[in-house]
Residue frames as a rotation matrix with the C-alpha (Angstrom) as fourth column:
MET 1
-0.985 0.142 0.095 8.53
-0.072 0.159 -0.985 -4.51
-0.155 -0.977 -0.146 -10.60
TYR 2
-0.227 0.963 -0.148 5.08
-0.902 -0.265 -0.339 -3.87
-0.366 0.056 0.929 -12.09
ARG 3
0.042 0.219 -0.975 5.20
-0.762 0.638 0.111 -7.03
0.646 0.738 0.194 -14.19
LYS 4
-0.783 -0.473 -0.404 6.44
-0.050 0.695 -0.717 -9.02
0.620 -0.541 -0.568 -11.23
ARG 5
-0.792 0.565 0.231 3.48
-0.387 -0.173 -0.906 -7.87
-0.472 -0.807 0.355 -9.13
GLN 6
-0.019 0.822 -0.569 1.17
-0.999 -0.036 -0.019 -8.58
-0.036 0.568 0.822 -11.91
ALA 7
-0.265 -0.285 -0.921 2.50
-0.440 0.886 -0.148 -12.10
0.858 0.366 -0.360 -12.21
GLN 8
-0.983 -0.124 -0.137 2.25
0.066 0.458 -0.887 -12.72
0.173 -0.881 -0.442 -8.55
ASN 9
-0.448 0.894 0.017 -1.41
-0.740 -0.360 -0.569 -11.57
-0.502 -0.267 0.822 -8.55
LEU 10
0.216 0.588 -0.779 -2.16
-0.937 0.348 0.003 -14.06
0.273 0.730 0.627 -11.31
ALA 11
-0.350 -0.428 -0.833 -0.31
-0.201 0.903 -0.379 -16.90
0.915 0.035 -0.402 -9.92
GLU 12
-0.957 -0.215 -0.192 -1.38
0.134 0.261 -0.956 -16.54
0.256 -0.941 -0.221 -6.25
LYS 13
-0.621 0.784 0.007 -4.95
-0.565 -0.441 -0.697 -15.35
-0.543 -0.437 0.717 -6.38
ARG 14
-0.713 0.523 0.467 -8.04
0.668 0.709 0.226 -17.36
-0.213 0.472 -0.855 -7.32
PHE 15
-0.858 0.452 -0.245 -10.53
-0.503 -0.838 0.215 -15.46
-0.108 0.307 0.945 -9.42
VAL 16
-0.719 0.668 0.192 -14.05
0.547 0.714 -0.436 -16.43
-0.428 -0.208 -0.879 -8.77
GLY 17
-0.803 0.552 0.223 -17.07
-0.128 -0.527 0.840 -15.44
0.582 0.647 0.494 -10.96
CYS 18
-0.810 0.585 0.022 -20.25
-0.005 0.030 -1.000 -14.62
-0.586 -0.810 -0.022 -9.04
ALA 19
0.146 0.983 -0.109 -23.81
-0.374 -0.047 -0.926 -15.32
-0.916 0.176 0.361 -10.17
GLY 20
0.628 0.215 0.748 -22.61
0.362 0.770 -0.525 -17.67
-0.689 0.600 0.406 -12.85
LEU 21
0.772 -0.422 -0.475 -20.07
-0.609 -0.704 -0.365 -15.38
-0.181 0.572 -0.800 -14.35
THR 22
0.785 -0.587 0.197 -17.34
0.609 0.790 -0.074 -17.33
-0.113 0.178 0.978 -16.20
ILE 23
0.623 -0.597 -0.506 -13.91
-0.288 -0.776 0.561 -15.70
-0.728 -0.203 -0.655 -15.79
THR 24
0.929 -0.314 0.196 -11.81
0.291 0.293 -0.911 -15.57
0.229 0.903 0.364 -18.86
ASP 25
0.117 -0.974 -0.193 -8.05
0.990 0.098 0.105 -15.18
-0.083 -0.203 0.976 -19.13
LEU 26
-0.321 -0.164 0.933 -8.52
0.437 -0.899 -0.008 -11.61
0.840 0.405 0.360 -20.43
MET 27
0.663 0.641 0.386 -10.60
-0.068 -0.462 0.884 -10.79
0.745 -0.613 -0.263 -17.32
ARG 28
0.742 -0.474 -0.474 -7.94
0.657 0.375 0.654 -12.25
-0.132 -0.797 0.590 -14.93
VAL 29
-0.269 -0.913 0.308 -5.15
0.947 -0.309 -0.090 -10.18
0.177 0.267 0.947 -16.64
THR 30
-0.100 0.336 0.936 -7.28
0.158 -0.924 0.349 -6.99
0.982 0.183 0.039 -16.56
ILE 31
0.896 0.442 0.039 -8.18
0.038 -0.163 0.986 -7.33
0.442 -0.882 -0.162 -12.90
ALA 32
0.494 -0.778 -0.388 -4.54
0.825 0.280 0.491 -8.18
-0.273 -0.563 0.780 -11.87
THR 33
-0.352 -0.650 0.673 -3.29
0.801 -0.581 -0.143 -5.27
0.484 0.489 0.726 -13.84
GLN 34
0.277 0.565 0.777 -5.80
-0.030 -0.803 0.595 -2.89
0.960 -0.188 -0.206 -12.25
ALA 35
0.957 0.043 -0.288 -4.93
0.282 0.111 0.953 -4.10
0.073 -0.993 0.094 -8.75
CYS 36
0.039 -0.998 -0.048 -1.22
0.995 0.034 0.091 -3.50
-0.089 -0.051 0.995 -9.54
LEU 37
-0.133 -0.032 0.991 -2.00
0.396 -0.918 0.023 0.09
0.909 0.395 0.135 -10.50
LEU 38
0.833 0.507 0.222 -3.17
0.014 -0.421 0.907 0.66
0.553 -0.752 -0.358 -6.91
LEU 39
0.747 -0.616 -0.248 0.36
0.547 0.359 0.756 -0.22
-0.377 -0.701 0.605 -5.73
LEU 40
0.361 -0.662 0.657 2.39
0.700 -0.273 -0.659 1.93
0.616 0.698 0.365 -8.11
ASN 41
-0.192 -0.592 0.783 4.96
-0.109 -0.780 -0.616 4.17
0.975 -0.204 0.085 -6.25
ARG 42
0.608 0.311 0.730 4.22
-0.752 -0.070 0.656 2.49
0.255 -0.948 0.192 -2.96
ASP 43
-0.531 -0.847 0.025 6.41
-0.784 0.480 -0.394 0.25
0.321 -0.229 -0.919 -0.75
ALA 44
0.128 0.633 0.763 3.41
-0.819 0.502 -0.279 -1.90
-0.560 -0.589 0.583 0.19
GLY 45
-0.701 -0.324 0.636 3.21
-0.055 0.913 0.405 -5.48
-0.711 0.249 -0.657 -0.80
TYR 46
-0.846 0.326 -0.422 1.06
-0.425 0.064 0.903 -7.10
0.322 0.943 0.084 -3.33
PHE 47
0.204 0.960 0.189 -2.08
-0.913 0.118 0.389 -7.85
0.352 -0.252 0.901 -1.27
PRO 48
-0.698 -0.611 -0.373 -0.45
-0.526 0.791 -0.313 -10.86
0.486 -0.022 -0.874 0.53
PHE 49
-0.826 0.415 0.381 -3.50
-0.154 0.484 -0.861 -11.76
-0.542 -0.770 -0.336 2.58
LEU 50
0.119 0.888 -0.444 -5.96
-0.876 -0.116 -0.467 -11.77
-0.467 0.445 0.764 -0.26
ARG 51
-0.630 -0.418 0.655 -6.52
-0.114 0.884 0.454 -15.18
-0.768 0.211 -0.604 -1.56
GLU 52
-0.302 0.609 0.734 -9.58
0.901 0.434 0.011 -14.87
-0.311 0.664 -0.679 -3.71
VAL 53
-0.888 0.139 -0.439 -10.98
-0.230 -0.960 0.161 -12.11
-0.399 0.244 0.884 -5.95
LEU 54
-0.329 0.861 0.387 -14.72
0.659 0.503 -0.559 -12.17
-0.676 0.072 -0.733 -6.39
VAL 55
-0.975 -0.054 -0.215 -16.06
-0.126 -0.664 0.737 -10.75
-0.182 0.746 0.640 -9.63
């Protein structure tokens, strides 16, 4: 379940670097993983209304 949510976050969310920041693949995976940690042991979805992640 954890890896499924992580994959959904990576596939469905757009990661945007602010102030000229370039988003790397490592940053995307780290952010998606941290977001999934917020949902552990919860029945909640995987942030279905969130479209972009501003970094």
